[in-house]
N, CA and C of each residue as an Amber inpcrd file, in Angstrom:
protein
   708
  46.7010000  72.2640000  56.9380000  46.9710000  70.8550000  57.2190000
  45.6800000  70.0290000  57.2460000  44.6980000  70.5970000  57.9090000
  43.4210000  69.8610000  58.0050000  42.8080000  69.6840000  56.6240000
  42.9130000  70.7250000  55.8120000  42.3270000  70.6670000  54.4700000
  43.0120000  69.6000000  53.6320000  44.3220000  69.5100000  53.7430000
  45.0540000  68.5120000  52.9720000  44.7000000  67.0960000  53.4210000
  44.5330000  66.9510000  54.7230000  44.1790000  65.6310000  55.2470000
  42.7890000  65.2070000  54.7760000  41.8720000  66.1900000  54.7590000
  40.5000000  65.8980000  54.3000000  40.5080000  65.5120000  52.8230000
  41.2840000  66.2960000  52.0530000  41.3610000  66.0140000  50.6230000
  41.9540000  64.6440000  50.3760000  42.9990000  64.3310000  51.1250000
  43.6410000  63.0310000  50.9790000  42.6800000  61.8960000  51.3250000
  41.9110000  62.1100000  52.3680000  40.9320000  61.0850000  52.7910000
  39.8530000  60.9000000  51.7420000  39.3870000  62.0280000  51.1700000
  38.3480000  61.9670000  50.1320000  38.8780000  61.2570000  48.8970000
  40.1220000  61.6010000  48.5120000  40.7210000  60.9600000  47.3350000
  40.8220000  59.4460000  47.5180000  41.1780000  59.0600000  48.7150000
  41.2810000  57.6300000  48.9990000  39.9270000  56.9140000  48.8530000
  38.8560000  57.6210000  49.2010000  37.5190000  57.0250000  49.0980000
  36.9780000  57.0660000  47.6690000  37.3270000  58.1280000  46.9630000
  36.7730000  58.3300000  45.6220000  37.5240000  57.5090000  44.5740000
  38.8210000  57.3530000  44.7680000  39.6460000  56.6850000  43.7600000
  39.1320000  55.2900000  43.3940000  38.8120000  54.3980000  44.3640000
  38.2870000  53.0670000  43.9830000  36.9920000  53.1420000  43.1880000
  36.1650000  54.1240000  43.5930000  34.8900000  54.2790000  42.8740000
  35.1450000  54.7270000  41.4480000  36.0840000  55.6460000  41.2740000
  36.4110000  56.1420000  39.9360000  36.9650000  55.0200000  39.0700000
  37.8250000  54.2030000  39.6620000  38.3840000  53.0730000  38.9160000
  37.2920000  52.0810000  38.5180000  36.3570000  51.8760000  39.4490000
  35.2510000  50.9510000  39.1580000  34.3770000  51.4820000  38.0340000
  34.1080000  52.7940000  38.0620000  33.3040000  53.4180000  37.0070000
  34.0080000  53.2990000  35.6630000  35.3310000  53.4910000  35.6940000
  36.1120000  53.3960000  34.4590000  36.0540000  51.9740000  33.8910000
  36.1580000  50.9830000  34.7860000  36.0810000  49.5850000  34.3470000
  34.7290000  49.2690000  33.7150000  33.6740000  49.7430000  34.3790000
  32.3220000  49.5220000  33.8340000  32.1490000  50.2200000  32.4920000
  32.7660000  51.3700000  32.3710000  32.6830000  52.0940000  31.1070000
  33.3240000  51.3140000  29.9760000  34.5050000  50.7280000  30.2610000
  35.1800000  49.9170000  29.2560000  34.3400000  48.6890000  28.8890000
  33.7140000  48.0820000  29.9170000  32.8700000  46.9200000  29.6510000
  31.6760000  47.2960000  28.7750000  31.1130000  48.4710000  29.0710000
  29.9780000  48.9400000  28.2620000  30.3930000  49.1470000  26.8140000
  31.5910000  49.6990000  26.6230000  32.0860000  49.8990000  25.2540000
  32.2320000  48.5570000  24.5350000  32.8050000  47.5790000  25.2810000
  32.9760000  46.2410000  24.6870000  31.6250000  45.6030000  24.3590000
  30.6770000  45.7390000  25.2960000  29.3350000  45.1680000  25.0740000
  28.6370000  45.8380000  23.9070000  28.8320000  47.1390000  23.7770000
  28.2110000  47.8610000  22.6560000  28.7540000  47.3650000  21.3210000
  30.0690000  47.0960000  21.3050000  30.6700000  46.5630000  20.0780000
  30.0770000  45.1880000  19.7430000  29.9630000  44.3560000  20.7860000
  29.4000000  43.0200000  20.5870000  27.9480000  43.1010000  20.1170000
  27.1970000  43.9990000  20.7290000  25.7850000  44.1710000  20.3450000
  25.6830000  44.6080000  18.8890000  26.5720000  45.4930000  18.4800000
  26.5580000  45.9650000  17.0920000  26.8330000  44.8210000  16.1230000
  27.8080000  43.9800000  16.4970000  28.1260000  42.8330000  15.6510000
  26.9540000  41.8550000  15.5800000  26.3390000  41.5870000  16.7600000
  25.1810000  40.6890000  16.7850000  24.0290000  41.2440000  15.9560000
  23.8250000  42.5390000  16.0390000  22.7510000  43.1730000  15.2750000
  22.9960000  42.9850000  13.7800000  24.2840000  43.1600000  13.3840000
  24.6270000  42.9720000  11.9720000  24.3650000  41.5300000  11.5390000
  24.7410000  40.5910000  12.4310000  24.5080000  39.1770000  12.1170000
  23.0190000  38.8630000  12.0070000  22.2290000  39.4350000  12.9200000
  20.7770000  39.2260000  12.8860000  20.1930000  39.7670000  11.5940000
  20.6690000  40.9340000  11.1820000  20.1910000  41.5200000   9.9330000
  20.5080000  40.6060000   8.7490000  21.7190000  40.0380000   8.7640000
  22.1090000  39.1370000   7.6840000  21.2520000  37.8720000   7.6920000
  21.0200000  37.3280000   8.9060000  20.1740000  36.1370000   9.0260000
  18.7650000  36.4290000   8.5210000  18.2400000  37.5970000   8.8610000
  16.8980000  37.9800000   8.4000000  16.8390000  38.0410000   6.8780000
  17.9010000  38.5740000   6.2860000  17.9430000  38.6380000   4.8260000
  17.9830000  37.2320000   4.2260000  18.7890000  36.3500000   4.8620000
  18.8630000  34.9640000   4.3820000  17.5160000  34.2610000   4.5240000
  16.8360000  34.5120000   5.6550000  15.5210000  33.9000000   5.8850000
  14.5290000  34.3530000   4.8230000  14.5370000  35.6500000   4.5130000
  13.6270000  36.1690000   3.4910000  13.9190000  35.5220000   2.1420000
  15.2240000  35.3930000   1.8360000  15.6080000  34.7830000   0.5650000
  15.1890000  33.3170000   0.5140000  15.4420000  32.5910000   1.6170000
  15.0700000  31.1740000   1.6700000  13.5600000  30.9860000   1.6440000
  12.8340000  31.8920000   2.2920000  11.3730000  31.8220000   2.2840000
  10.8410000  31.9430000   0.8650000  11.4460000  32.8440000   0.1020000
  11.0420000  33.0110000  -1.2940000  11.2960000  31.7320000  -2.0880000
  12.4790000  31.1330000  -1.8480000  12.8240000  29.8880000  -2.5450000
  11.8590000  28.7690000  -2.1620000  11.5600000  28.6590000  -0.8470000
  10.6420000  27.6220000  -0.3660000   9.2580000  27.8000000  -0.9850000
   8.7950000  29.0320000  -1.0560000   7.4800000  29.2980000  -1.6530000
   7.4570000  28.8830000  -3.1210000   8.5600000  29.1560000  -3.8200000
   8.6400000  28.7640000  -5.2270000   8.6280000  27.2370000  -5.3590000
   9.3720000  26.5700000  -4.4540000   9.4000000  25.1020000  -4.4790000
   8.0240000  24.5330000  -4.1520000   7.3390000  25.1260000  -3.1480000
   5.9930000  24.6640000  -2.7890000   5.0490000  24.7700000  -3.9780000
   5.1690000  25.8760000  -4.7030000   4.3150000  26.0660000  -5.8730000
   4.6070000  25.0070000  -6.9320000   5.9050000  24.7400000  -7.1370000
   6.3020000  23.7330000  -8.1250000   5.8450000  22.3410000  -7.7090000
   5.9960000  22.0270000  -6.4040000   5.5540000  20.7270000  -5.8960000
   4.0460000  20.5760000  -6.0630000   3.3060000  21.6450000  -5.7590000
   1.8560000  21.6040000  -5.9200000   1.4600000  21.3230000  -7.3600000
   2.1770000  21.9630000  -8.2890000   1.9010000  21.7390000  -9.7080000
   2.2040000  20.2960000 -10.1060000   3.3490000  19.7910000  -9.6230000
   3.7300000  18.4070000  -9.9280000   2.7470000  17.4150000  -9.3160000
   2.2760000  17.7060000  -8.0930000   1.3130000  16.8200000  -7.4380000
   0.0210000  16.7380000  -8.2470000  -0.4440000  17.8780000  -8.7330000
  -1.6540000  17.8770000  -9.5490000  -1.4320000  17.0570000 -10.8180000
  -0.2390000  17.1890000 -11.3680000   0.0800000  16.4420000 -12.5820000
   0.0900000  14.9430000 -12.3060000   0.6600000  14.5670000 -11.1560000
   0.6990000  13.1490000 -10.7780000  -0.7130000  12.5990000 -10.6210000
  -1.5840000  13.3740000  -9.9590000  -2.9760000  12.9460000  -9.7740000
  -3.6530000  12.7430000 -11.1280000  -3.4020000  13.6700000 -12.0540000
  -3.9960000  13.5490000 -13.3870000  -3.4940000  12.2930000 -14.1020000
  -2.1780000  12.0430000 -13.9900000  -1.6010000  10.8650000 -14.6420000
  -2.1060000   9.5750000 -14.0060000  -2.2350000   9.5720000 -12.6670000
  -2.7560000   8.3830000 -11.9820000  -4.1880000   8.1040000 -12.4040000
  -4.9670000   9.1620000 -12.5580000  -6.3560000   9.0010000 -12.9900000
  -6.4120000   8.4220000 -14.4020000  -5.5700000   8.9650000 -15.2770000
  -5.5320000   8.4570000 -16.6550000  -5.0630000   7.0050000 -16.6890000
  -4.0500000   6.7010000 -15.8630000  -3.5450000   5.3280000 -15.8100000
  -4.6080000   4.3790000 -15.2840000  -5.3290000   4.8190000 -14.2430000
  -6.3990000   3.9920000 -13.6760000  -7.4670000   3.7050000 -14.7250000
  -7.8520000   4.7500000 -15.4670000  -8.8620000   4.5690000 -16.5110000
  -8.3590000   3.6180000 -17.5980000  -7.0680000   3.7500000 -17.9390000
  -6.4940000   2.8800000 -18.9640000  -6.4530000   1.4330000 -18.4880000
  -6.0970000   1.2390000 -17.2060000  -6.0600000  -0.1130000 -16.6520000
  -7.4540000  -0.7250000 -16.6250000  -8.4440000   0.1020000 -16.2320000
  -9.8120000  -0.3970000 -16.2220000 -10.2320000  -0.8340000 -17.6210000
  -9.8850000  -0.0060000 -18.5980000 -10.2300000  -0.3250000 -19.9840000
  -9.5390000  -1.6060000 -20.4310000  -8.2560000  -1.7450000 -20.0290000
  -7.4870000  -2.9330000 -20.4100000  -8.0820000  -4.1890000 -19.7900000
  -8.4460000  -4.1340000 -18.4940000  -9.0320000  -5.3040000 -17.8270000
 -10.3530000  -5.6900000 -18.4930000 -11.1400000  -4.6620000 -18.8110000
 -12.4270000  -4.9260000 -19.4530000 -12.2180000  -5.5880000 -20.8090000
 -11.2290000  -5.0890000 -21.5700000 -10.9520000  -5.6400000 -22.8960000
 -10.5540000  -7.1050000 -22.8090000  -9.7140000  -7.4430000 -21.8160000
  -9.2950000  -8.8370000 -21.6410000 -10.4960000  -9.7230000 -21.3380000
 -11.3650000  -9.2530000 -20.4260000 -12.5510000 -10.0440000 -20.0670000
 -13.4550000 -10.2600000 -21.2710000 -13.6110000  -9.2220000 -22.0710000
 -14.5120000  -9.3320000 -23.2140000 -13.9260000 -10.1940000 -24.3310000
 -12.6450000  -9.9820000 -24.6370000 -12.0380000 -10.7030000 -25.7600000
 -11.6850000 -12.1430000 -25.4090000 -11.2220000 -12.3680000 -24.1750000
 -10.7890000 -13.7100000 -23.7810000 -11.9300000 -14.5680000 -23.2390000
 -12.8730000 -13.9260000 -22.5520000 -13.9350000 -14.6930000 -21.8890000
 -15.2710000 -14.6130000 -22.6110000 -15.3370000 -13.7920000 -23.6530000
 -16.5880000 -13.6810000 -24.3960000 -17.6820000 -12.9670000 -23.6300000
 -17.2950000 -12.0550000 -22.7360000 -18.2730000 -11.3080000 -21.9510000
 -18.4830000  -9.9210000 -22.5470000 -19.4300000  -9.2040000 -21.9960000
 -19.7070000  -7.8450000 -22.4580000 -19.6670000  -6.8960000 -21.2640000
 -18.4750000  -6.6960000 -20.7360000 -18.3140000  -5.8310000 -19.5700000
 -18.0030000  -4.4050000 -19.9920000 -18.3160000  -3.4750000 -19.1260000
 -17.9530000  -2.0750000 -19.3260000 -17.0370000  -1.6580000 -18.1850000
 -16.4250000  -0.4740000 -18.3340000 -15.5260000   0.0040000 -17.2760000
 -16.2910000   0.2230000 -15.9770000 -17.6020000   0.3760000 -16.0700000
 -18.4150000   0.5850000 -14.8690000 -18.6140000  -0.6970000 -14.0660000
 -18.2320000  -1.8320000 -14.6480000 -18.3540000  -3.1020000 -13.9220000
 -17.1600000  -3.3630000 -13.0120000 -16.0760000  -2.6110000 -13.2150000
 -14.8470000  -2.8120000 -12.4480000 -14.6630000  -1.6630000 -11.4680000
 -14.5570000  -2.0290000 -10.1860000 -14.3680000  -0.9930000  -9.1670000
 -12.9310000  -0.5190000  -9.1130000 -12.0090000  -1.4500000  -8.9000000
 -10.5850000  -1.1290000  -8.8240000  -9.7860000  -2.2730000  -9.4380000
  -8.6240000  -1.9390000  -9.9750000  -7.7090000  -2.9740000 -10.4660000
  -6.2950000  -2.4180000 -10.4380000  -5.3700000  -3.2260000  -9.9790000
  -3.9780000  -2.7720000  -9.9680000  -3.0430000  -3.9740000  -9.9160000
  -1.8250000  -3.7470000 -10.3340000  -0.8070000  -4.8020000 -10.3690000
  -0.2920000  -5.0550000  -8.9580000  -0.0900000  -6.3240000  -8.6160000
   0.4880000  -6.6820000  -7.3240000   1.7450000  -7.5150000  -7.5660000
   2.6700000  -7.4360000  -6.6480000   3.9020000  -8.1980000  -6.7860000
   4.8090000  -7.6160000  -7.8630000   5.8640000  -8.3480000  -8.1650000
   6.8440000  -7.9060000  -9.1520000   6.5530000  -8.5150000 -10.5200000
   6.9390000  -7.7710000 -11.5420000   6.7950000  -8.2690000 -12.9100000
   7.8910000  -9.2950000 -13.1690000   7.4950000 -10.4750000 -13.6300000
   8.4550000 -11.5450000 -13.9160000   8.3060000 -11.9860000 -15.3690000
   9.3980000 -11.9090000 -16.0980000   9.4020000 -12.3140000 -17.5080000
   8.3250000 -11.5850000 -18.3040000   8.1490000 -10.3100000 -17.9820000
   7.1710000  -9.5030000 -18.7060000   5.7350000  -9.7580000 -18.3090000
   5.5200000 -10.5800000 -17.2750000   4.1610000 -10.8990000 -16.8380000
   3.9560000 -10.4290000 -15.4010000   2.7290000 -10.0970000 -15.0760000
   2.4310000  -9.5980000 -13.7300000   1.0860000 -10.1240000 -13.2570000
   0.8630000 -10.0270000 -11.9550000  -0.4220000 -10.4050000 -11.3730000
  -1.2740000  -9.1480000 -11.1900000  -2.5360000  -9.2740000 -11.4700000
  -3.4510000  -8.1410000 -11.3490000  -4.6040000  -8.5340000 -10.4350000
  -4.8960000  -7.7000000  -9.4620000  -6.0530000  -7.9410000  -8.5990000
  -7.1810000  -7.0110000  -9.0400000  -8.3770000  -7.5650000  -9.1480000
  -9.5300000  -6.8120000  -9.6630000 -10.6810000  -6.8960000  -8.6700000
 -11.3060000  -5.7580000  -8.4110000 -12.5140000  -5.7240000  -7.5820000
 -13.6960000  -5.3380000  -8.4760000 -14.6460000  -6.2650000  -8.5830000
 -15.8430000  -5.9940000  -9.3690000 -16.8920000  -5.3230000  -8.4960000
 -17.7380000  -4.5360000  -9.1260000 -18.7390000  -3.7780000  -8.3770000
 -19.9390000  -4.6210000  -7.9780000 -20.0880000  -5.7870000  -8.5670000
 -21.2090000  -6.6460000  -8.1820000 -20.7700000  -8.1050000  -8.1760000
 -21.4210000  -8.8770000  -7.3390000 -21.1160000 -10.3080000  -7.2750000
 -21.5020000 -10.9960000  -8.5830000 -22.5720000 -10.5090000  -9.2100000
 -23.0380000 -11.1310000 -10.4530000 -21.9580000 -11.0470000 -11.5370000
 -21.3270000  -9.8650000 -11.6550000 -20.2580000  -9.7020000 -12.6420000
 -19.0780000 -10.5960000 -12.3020000 -18.7300000 -10.6280000 -11.0370000
 -17.6290000 -11.4800000 -10.5700000 -17.9020000 -12.9390000 -10.9200000
 -19.1410000 -13.3670000 -10.6980000 -19.5160000 -14.7520000 -10.9670000
 -19.4010000 -15.0720000 -12.4560000 -19.8040000 -14.1210000 -13.3000000
 -19.7080000 -14.3310000 -14.7460000 -18.2550000 -14.5410000 -15.1640000
 -17.3930000 -13.6790000 -14.6420000 -15.9720000 -13.7710000 -14.9970000
 -15.3880000 -15.0930000 -14.5200000 -15.6860000 -15.4480000 -13.2710000
 -15.0930000 -16.6650000 -12.7150000 -15.6600000 -17.9160000 -13.3800000
 -16.9510000 -17.8640000 -13.7440000 -17.5690000 -19.0110000 -14.4140000
 -16.9580000 -19.2410000 -15.7910000 -16.6240000 -18.1430000 -16.4790000
 -16.0980000 -18.2500000 -17.8410000 -14.5830000 -18.3940000 -17.8960000
 -13.9520000 -18.5320000 -16.7380000 -12.4950000 -18.6320000 -16.7440000
 -12.0010000 -19.8980000 -17.4400000 -12.8960000 -20.8690000 -17.6080000
 -12.4990000 -22.0990000 -18.3090000 -12.1020000 -21.8000000 -19.7460000
 -12.5660000 -20.6400000 -20.2780000 -12.2050000 -20.2700000 -21.6490000
 -10.7170000 -19.9410000 -21.7690000 -10.0620000 -19.7280000 -20.6390000
  -8.6370000 -19.3930000 -20.6550000  -7.7410000 -20.6260000 -20.6390000
  -8.3320000 -21.8140000 -20.5690000  -7.5300000 -23.0360000 -20.5270000
  -6.6770000 -23.1380000 -21.7910000  -5.3820000 -23.2560000 -21.6030000
  -4.4690000 -23.3320000 -22.7340000  -4.2620000 -22.0060000 -23.4310000
  -4.5560000 -20.8910000 -22.7550000  -4.4120000 -19.5720000 -23.3720000
  -2.9720000 -19.3410000 -23.8210000  -2.8240000 -18.8280000 -25.0440000
  -1.4930000 -18.6290000 -25.6150000  -0.6730000 -17.6130000 -24.8290000
  -1.3500000 -16.6690000 -24.1990000  -0.6500000 -15.6410000 -23.4230000
  -0.4150000 -16.0630000 -21.9790000  -0.8940000 -17.2500000 -21.6410000
  -0.6950000 -17.7340000 -20.2760000  -1.5490000 -17.0280000 -19.2450000
  -2.6730000 -16.4410000 -19.6620000  -3.5610000 -15.7370000 -18.7350000
  -4.4330000 -16.7470000 -17.9930000  -4.5760000 -16.5710000 -16.7020000
  -5.4750000 -17.4260000 -15.9240000  -6.0740000 -16.6090000 -14.7850000
  -7.1640000 -17.1050000 -14.2170000  -7.8870000 -16.3910000 -13.1640000
  -7.9610000 -17.2590000 -11.9180000  -7.6360000 -16.6800000 -10.7880000
  -7.7890000 -17.3560000  -9.5000000  -8.4290000 -16.3850000  -8.5180000
  -8.9480000 -16.9380000  -7.4330000  -9.5180000 -16.0850000  -6.3990000
  -8.4170000 -15.4910000  -5.5260000  -8.7040000 -14.3520000  -4.9460000
  -7.7700000 -13.7150000  -4.0180000  -8.0080000 -14.2960000  -2.6240000
  -7.2480000 -15.3250000  -2.2740000  -7.4370000 -16.0250000  -1.0040000
  -6.5580000 -15.4340000   0.0880000  -6.8810000 -15.7900000   1.3270000
  -6.0280000 -15.3990000   2.4450000  -4.7080000 -16.1670000   2.3500000
  -3.7220000 -15.7160000   3.0860000  -2.4200000 -16.3800000   3.0520000
  -2.5300000 -17.8470000   3.4790000  -3.3630000 -18.1010000   4.4910000
  -3.5240000 -19.4760000   4.9750000  -4.1480000 -20.3600000   3.9030000
  -5.2100000 -19.8680000   3.2710000  -5.8830000 -20.6830000   2.2560000
  -5.0300000 -20.8300000   0.9970000  -4.2240000 -19.8260000   0.7200000
  -3.2900000 -19.9570000  -0.3980000  -2.3170000 -21.0960000  -0.1300000
  -1.8830000 -21.2170000   1.1270000  -1.0100000 -22.3300000   1.5080000
  -1.6910000 -23.6710000   1.3100000  -2.9870000 -23.7370000   1.6190000
  -3.7380000 -24.9800000   1.4090000  -3.7840000 -25.3570000  -0.0680000
  -4.0450000 -24.3700000  -0.9240000  -4.1130000 -24.6610000  -2.3590000
  -2.7500000 -25.0690000  -2.9090000  -1.6890000 -24.5000000  -2.3680000
  -0.3520000 -24.8930000  -2.8170000  -0.0680000 -26.3490000  -2.4530000
  -0.5190000 -26.7410000  -1.2630000  -0.3500000 -28.1330000  -0.8450000
  -1.1580000 -29.0590000  -1.7470000  -2.3900000 -28.6620000  -2.0600000
  -3.2270000 -29.4660000  -2.9560000  -2.6220000 -29.5400000  -4.3520000
  -2.0070000 -28.4490000  -4.7760000  -1.3630000 -28.4400000  -6.0900000
  -0.2470000 -29.4790000  -6.1490000   0.5030000 -29.5930000  -5.0610000
   1.5600000 -30.6140000  -5.0020000   0.9690000 -32.0210000  -5.0800000
  -0.1560000 -32.2230000  -4.3690000  -0.8010000 -33.5410000  -4.3920000
  -1.2980000 -33.8860000  -5.7890000  -1.8790000 -32.8990000  -6.4530000
  -2.3760000 -33.1490000  -7.8080000  -1.2080000 -33.4420000  -8.7500000
  -0.1230000 -32.7060000  -8.5890000   1.0490000 -32.9210000  -9.4390000
   1.5980000 -34.3330000  -9.2650000   1.5020000 -34.8410000  -8.0470000
   1.9890000 -36.1930000  -7.7430000   0.9000000 -37.2540000  -7.8980000
  -0.2370000 -36.8530000  -8.5210000  -1.3400000 -37.7730000  -8.8300000
  -1.9480000 -38.4110000  -7.5770000  -1.9240000 -37.6910000  -6.4690000
  -2.5350000 -38.2140000  -5.2440000  -3.9860000 -37.7670000  -5.1030000
  -4.3710000 -36.7470000  -5.8450000  -5.7720000 -36.3330000  -5.9150000
  -6.1090000 -36.0790000  -7.3770000  -7.4050000 -36.1060000  -7.6760000
  -7.8240000 -35.9120000  -9.0640000  -7.8840000 -34.4300000  -9.4310000
  -8.4520000 -33.6250000  -8.5380000  -8.6100000 -32.2010000  -8.8440000
  -8.8730000 -31.4140000  -7.5650000  -8.6520000 -30.1210000  -7.6550000
  -9.0270000 -29.2060000  -6.5630000  -9.4100000 -27.8710000  -7.1940000
 -10.2310000 -27.0940000  -6.4980000 -10.6470000 -25.7840000  -7.0010000
 -11.1680000 -24.9430000  -5.8420000 -11.3660000 -23.6770000  -6.1200000
 -11.9060000 -22.7670000  -5.1050000 -13.1650000 -22.1070000  -5.6350000
 -14.0320000 -21.7240000  -4.7220000 -15.2490000 -21.0040000  -5.0860000
 -15.7190000 -20.1940000  -3.8920000 -15.8560000 -18.8970000  -4.0900000
 -16.2690000 -17.9950000  -3.0100000 -15.3690000 -18.1360000  -1.7790000
 -14.1060000 -18.3630000  -2.0290000 -13.1560000 -18.4660000  -0.9280000
 -13.0650000 -19.8440000  -0.3050000 -13.9450000 -20.7600000  -0.6890000
 -13.9020000 -22.1290000  -0.1660000 -13.0770000 -23.0140000  -1.0960000
 -12.4590000 -24.0230000  -0.5050000 -11.5740000 -24.9120000  -1.2570000
 -12.1730000 -26.3150000  -1.2900000 -12.2090000 -26.9130000  -2.4730000
 -12.7490000 -28.2590000  -2.6490000 -11.7160000 -29.1400000  -3.3420000
 -11.8530000 -30.4530000  -3.1300000 -10.9370000 -31.3980000  -3.7750000
 -11.6350000 -32.7310000  -3.9960000 -11.1850000 -33.4610000  -5.0080000
 -11.6570000 -34.8140000  -5.2940000 -10.4500000 -35.7330000  -5.3990000
 -10.6060000 -36.9240000  -4.8390000  -9.5130000 -37.8910000  -4.9530000
  -9.6020000 -38.6770000  -6.2540000 -10.8280000 -38.8070000  -6.7930000
 -11.0300000 -39.4980000  -8.0690000 -12.0110000 -38.6960000  -8.9070000
 -12.0890000 -39.0040000 -10.1810000 -12.9630000 -38.2520000 -11.0760000
 -14.4200000 -38.3330000 -10.6530000 -14.8680000 -39.5230000 -10.2230000
 -16.2640000 -39.7080000  -9.8370000 -16.4640000 -39.6540000  -8.3280000
 -15.4090000 -39.3320000  -7.6100000 -15.5130000 -39.2860000  -6.1590000
 -16.2700000 -38.0630000  -5.6690000 -16.6400000 -38.1230000  -4.4180000
 -17.3500000 -37.0020000  -3.7980000 -16.3680000 -35.8810000  -3.4870000
 -16.7300000 -34.6870000  -3.8510000 -15.8360000 -33.5670000  -3.5460000
 -15.9040000 -33.2560000  -2.0580000 -14.7780000 -32.8570000  -1.5340000
 -14.6780000 -32.5980000  -0.1030000 -14.2490000 -31.1590000   0.1460000
 -14.8450000 -30.5910000   1.1550000 -14.5060000 -29.2250000   1.5440000
 -13.2160000 -29.2440000   2.3700000 -12.2470000 -28.4760000   1.9500000
 -10.9530000 -28.4200000   2.6320000 -10.8950000 -27.1480000   3.4790000
 -10.8380000 -27.3450000   4.7900000 -10.7950000 -26.1990000   5.6970000
  -9.4290000 -26.0000000   6.3410000  -8.6650000 -27.0810000   6.4460000
  -7.3700000 -26.9920000   7.1180000  -6.4510000 -28.0970000   6.6070000
  -5.2480000 -28.1350000   7.1550000  -4.2650000 -29.1250000   6.7040000
  -4.6380000 -30.5480000   7.1260000  -5.4140000 -30.6730000   8.1940000
  -5.8790000 -32.0040000   8.5960000  -6.7670000 -32.6130000   7.5180000
  -7.5970000 -31.7680000   6.8910000  -8.4550000 -32.2600000   5.8080000
  -7.6080000 -32.7610000   4.6370000  -6.5020000 -32.0770000   4.3820000
  -5.6210000 -32.5120000   3.2930000  -4.9530000 -33.8380000   3.6440000
  -4.5400000 -33.9540000   4.9000000  -3.9350000 -35.2150000   5.3460000
  -4.9130000 -36.3700000   5.1820000  -6.1930000 -36.0890000   5.4630000
  -7.2200000 -37.1260000   5.3280000  -7.3520000 -37.5800000   3.8800000
  -7.1540000 -36.6640000   2.9430000  -7.2250000 -37.0400000   1.5320000
  -6.1320000 -38.0410000   1.1760000  -5.0100000 -37.8970000   1.8090000
  -3.8730000 -38.7630000   1.4990000  -3.9940000 -40.1410000   2.1570000
  -4.7150000 -40.2010000   3.2660000  -4.7090000 -41.4460000   4.0520000
  -6.0230000 -42.2110000   4.0440000  -7.0790000 -41.6110000   3.5380000
  -8.3740000 -42.2940000   3.5240000  -8.9380000 -42.3450000   2.1180000
  -9.8780000 -43.2380000   1.9010000 -10.5500000 -43.3390000   0.6070000
 -11.7340000 -42.3990000   0.5900000 -12.2680000 -42.2120000  -0.6000000
 -13.4030000 -41.3120000  -0.7490000 -14.6150000 -41.8450000   0.0040000
 -15.2610000 -41.0000000   0.8130000 -16.4050000 -41.4060000   1.6320000
 -17.6890000 -40.8700000   1.0210000 -18.5530000 -41.7990000   0.5650000
 -19.7950000 -41.3550000  -0.0710000 -20.7320000 -40.6790000   0.8980000
 -20.5090000 -40.8740000   2.2050000 -21.3710000 -40.2380000   3.1910000
 -20.8790000 -38.8510000   3.6010000 -19.7950000 -38.4070000   2.9370000
 -19.2720000 -37.0650000   3.2390000 -20.3740000 -36.0370000   3.0050000
 -20.4140000 -35.0390000   3.8500000 -21.4500000 -34.0020000   3.7280000
 -21.3840000 -33.3810000   2.3420000 -22.5090000 -33.3850000   1.6670000
 -22.5580000 -32.8610000   0.3210000 -22.5340000 -31.3360000   0.3500000
 -21.7700000 -30.7780000  -0.5660000 -21.7170000 -29.3320000  -0.7410000
 -22.2810000 -29.0070000  -2.1130000 -22.8800000 -27.8550000  -2.2910000
 -23.3680000 -27.4800000  -3.6210000 -22.2170000 -27.4670000  -4.6050000
 -22.4620000 -27.9620000  -5.8140000 -21.4040000 -28.0870000  -6.8070000
 -20.9870000 -26.7150000  -7.2960000 -19.7720000 -26.3270000  -6.9080000
 -19.2530000 -25.0260000  -7.3190000 -17.9860000 -25.2060000  -8.1380000
 -17.9140000 -26.3140000  -8.9030000 -16.7490000 -26.5530000  -9.7360000
 -16.6330000 -25.4380000 -10.7620000 -15.4240000 -25.1960000 -11.2780000
 -15.2820000 -24.1850000 -12.3250000 -16.2280000 -24.4650000 -13.4740000
 -16.9180000 -23.4120000 -13.9060000 -17.8530000 -23.5850000 -15.0050000
 -19.2800000 -23.7380000 -14.5320000 -19.5230000 -23.7640000 -13.2040000
 -20.8810000 -23.8370000 -12.6830000 -21.1560000 -22.6010000 -11.8710000
 -22.4280000 -22.3380000 -11.5950000 -22.8020000 -21.1720000 -10.7990000
 -23.6080000 -21.6200000  -9.6080000 -23.5660000 -20.8270000  -8.5640000
 -24.3270000 -21.1200000  -7.3530000 -25.5080000 -20.1690000  -7.2860000
 -26.6900000 -20.6620000  -7.5230000 -27.8580000 -19.8000000  -7.5900000
 -28.2290000 -19.2180000  -6.2440000 -27.7630000 -19.8250000  -5.1460000
 -28.1300000 -19.3380000  -3.8180000 -27.0760000 -18.4320000  -3.2020000
 -26.0560000 -18.0780000  -3.9880000 -24.9860000 -17.2490000  -3.4410000
 -25.4840000 -15.8430000  -3.1900000 -24.9440000 -15.2200000  -2.1590000
 -25.2620000 -13.8300000  -1.8480000 -24.5680000 -12.9390000  -2.8550000
 -25.2990000 -12.1470000  -3.5840000 -24.7140000 -11.3500000  -4.6460000
 -23.8030000 -10.2610000  -4.1140000 -23.8580000  -9.9650000  -2.8440000
 -22.9900000  -8.9350000  -2.2900000 -21.7780000  -9.5300000  -1.5950000
 -21.6450000 -10.8540000  -1.6180000 -20.5460000 -11.5150000  -0.9060000
 -19.2060000 -11.0830000  -1.4620000 -18.2930000 -10.6480000  -0.5970000
 -16.9140000 -10.3190000  -0.9490000 -16.8080000  -9.1760000  -1.9440000
 -17.9300000  -8.5620000  -2.2670000 -17.9510000  -7.4200000  -3.1710000
 -17.2740000  -7.7200000  -4.5040000 -17.2010000  -9.0060000  -4.8810000
 -16.6720000  -9.3520000  -6.1890000 -15.1880000  -9.1620000  -6.3350000
 -14.3990000  -9.5070000  -5.3560000 -12.9500000  -9.3350000  -5.4490000
 -12.2740000 -10.6450000  -5.7810000 -11.2950000 -10.6230000  -6.6970000
 -10.4500000 -11.7870000  -6.9790000  -9.0980000 -11.5290000  -6.3830000
């Protein structure tokens, strides 16, 4: 009797533990299955990564080749543009420039009716001065080529206002030189330096003042012997 009671008591204590062990065993089996599936997925991902890495490397090589080609084409285009700008200066302005006289040149803005604006940086002020001085040779050019200075947005606005005044015969002429703007109300009048819109208003409301501060004559077709040859690095 005592033995049976002891056995019964032991079974009662062991049974929950056995059930718990069995449950953990089933969980381990389930986890092992999941781990196996994850391992398979990781292996597949690794294979995909290796394949994609190979593709990326091939694309990088192709991009590198294309980039080198683009650089070569840009260099050739730059040289061609330099040659073209030089040819225009020589044929239209009667100058003798070489490609070494032009630092940079490129098209700005949009092409309209087959025509475009080109900005040019000359390597010396002397070359820039020659080109700008000879721009009068372009008057009435059959191709419609003309040369202007590369002004700031504000000064461009001033010249546009002066252009309207000239169109309406309120002033005789206006021009720019080394970034400065000048205007005359009459052919023989004193030229006036235009710095702001107030100066333009004065042109409309006052007569020409002979006591106006004289400025060196920098009209198109003249040169300024005292100009700094390094000024503005020769940019139009």
